[in-house]
C-alpha positions as CSV (number, residue, x, y, z in Angstrom):
1,X,13.2,20.6,53.9
2,X,14.4,17.8,51.7
3,X,15.4,14.3,52.6
4,X,18.5,12.6,51.1
5,X,19.6,9.0,51.4
6,X,22.7,7.3,50.1
7,X,24.7,4.1,50.8
8,X,28.3,3.4,51.5
9,X,30.3,0.3,52.2
10,X,32.2,-0.5,55.4
11,X,35.2,-2.8,55.3
12,X,34.6,-6.1,57.0
13,X,35.1,-6.1,60.7
14,X,35.2,-2.3,61.1
15,X,31.7,-1.6,62.6
16,X,33.0,-0.8,66.1
17,X,35.8,1.5,64.7
18,X,33.2,3.3,62.6
19,X,30.8,3.7,65.5
20,X,33.6,5.0,67.8
21,X,34.8,7.5,65.3
22,X,31.3,8.8,64.7
23,X,30.5,8.9,68.5
24,X,33.6,11.2,68.7
25,X,32.7,13.3,65.6
26,X,34.8,16.4,65.5
27,X,33.0,19.5,66.7
28,X,34.1,21.5,63.7
29,X,32.7,18.9,61.3
30,X,29.4,18.8,63.2
31,X,29.2,22.6,63.0
32,X,30.0,22.6,59.3
33,X,27.2,20.2,58.6
34,X,24.7,22.2,60.6
35,X,25.9,25.5,59.1
36,X,25.2,24.0,55.7
37,X,21.6,22.9,56.4
38,X,22.0,19.4,57.6
39,X,19.5,19.3,60.5
40,X,19.4,15.5,60.9
41,X,21.8,12.8,59.9
42,X,21.5,9.1,60.6
43,X,23.6,6.2,59.5
44,X,22.4,2.6,59.7
45,X,24.4,-0.5,59.3
46,X,23.5,-3.8,57.5
47,X,25.6,-6.4,59.2
48,X,24.9,-9.0,56.4
49,X,26.3,-6.8,53.6
50,X,28.5,-4.3,55.5
51,X,26.4,-1.6,53.8
52,X,25.9,1.8,55.5
53,X,22.6,3.5,54.8
54,X,22.7,7.2,55.4
55,X,19.7,9.6,55.8
56,X,19.7,13.4,56.0
57,X,17.2,16.1,56.4
58,X,18.6,19.2,54.6
59,X,17.4,22.7,54.2
60,X,18.7,24.5,51.0
61,X,20.1,22.9,47.9
62,X,22.9,20.8,49.2
63,X,23.8,18.2,51.8
64,X,27.0,16.6,53.2
65,X,27.8,15.2,49.8
66,X,28.2,18.8,48.5
67,X,31.0,19.7,50.9
68,X,33.8,17.9,49.0
69,X,36.0,20.9,48.6
70,X,36.0,21.8,52.4
71,X,39.3,21.1,54.2
72,X,37.6,19.7,57.3
73,X,35.6,17.2,55.1
74,X,38.8,16.1,53.3
75,X,40.6,15.5,56.7
76,X,37.6,13.4,57.8
77,X,37.7,11.4,54.6
78,X,41.4,10.7,55.2
79,X,40.6,9.7,58.8
80,X,37.9,7.2,57.7
81,X,39.7,5.9,54.6
82,X,41.2,2.8,56.3
83,X,37.8,1.4,57.4
84,X,35.6,1.9,54.3
85,X,35.4,1.8,50.5
86,X,36.8,5.0,49.2
87,X,37.5,6.7,45.9
88,X,41.1,7.8,44.9
89,X,40.6,11.1,46.7
90,X,39.6,9.2,49.9
91,X,36.0,10.3,49.6
92,X,33.6,7.4,50.5
93,X,32.2,5.5,47.6
94,X,28.6,6.9,47.9
95,X,25.6,5.8,45.9
96,X,22.6,8.1,46.0
97,X,19.3,6.3,46.7
98,X,15.9,7.3,45.2
99,X,13.0,7.7,47.5
100,X,10.2,5.5,46.4
101,X,7.8,5.9,49.4
102,X,7.3,8.4,52.2
103,X,4.6,8.3,54.8
104,X,4.0,11.7,56.5
């Protein structure tokens, strides 16, 4: 099992919309993530900087960031594009984070 972390940026004032959309995550997206080895996925919010910090536990070689060609993921990106920083294809601007400490 590997652990992945990355950060994204939420547009100012969009915290509640982001939470609502994730509380109502599409069943087909949830299944896709699970089917692709994502067993845990948490997203934390830094109110001061509007930064989202995401953490995943993943079996296999990939994670959610490796599903860019999937139509469900592309639709989710389009759905989220109005409330966060995105690339020209509507994928979230996502910066991988290096693990520098782990206490087991």
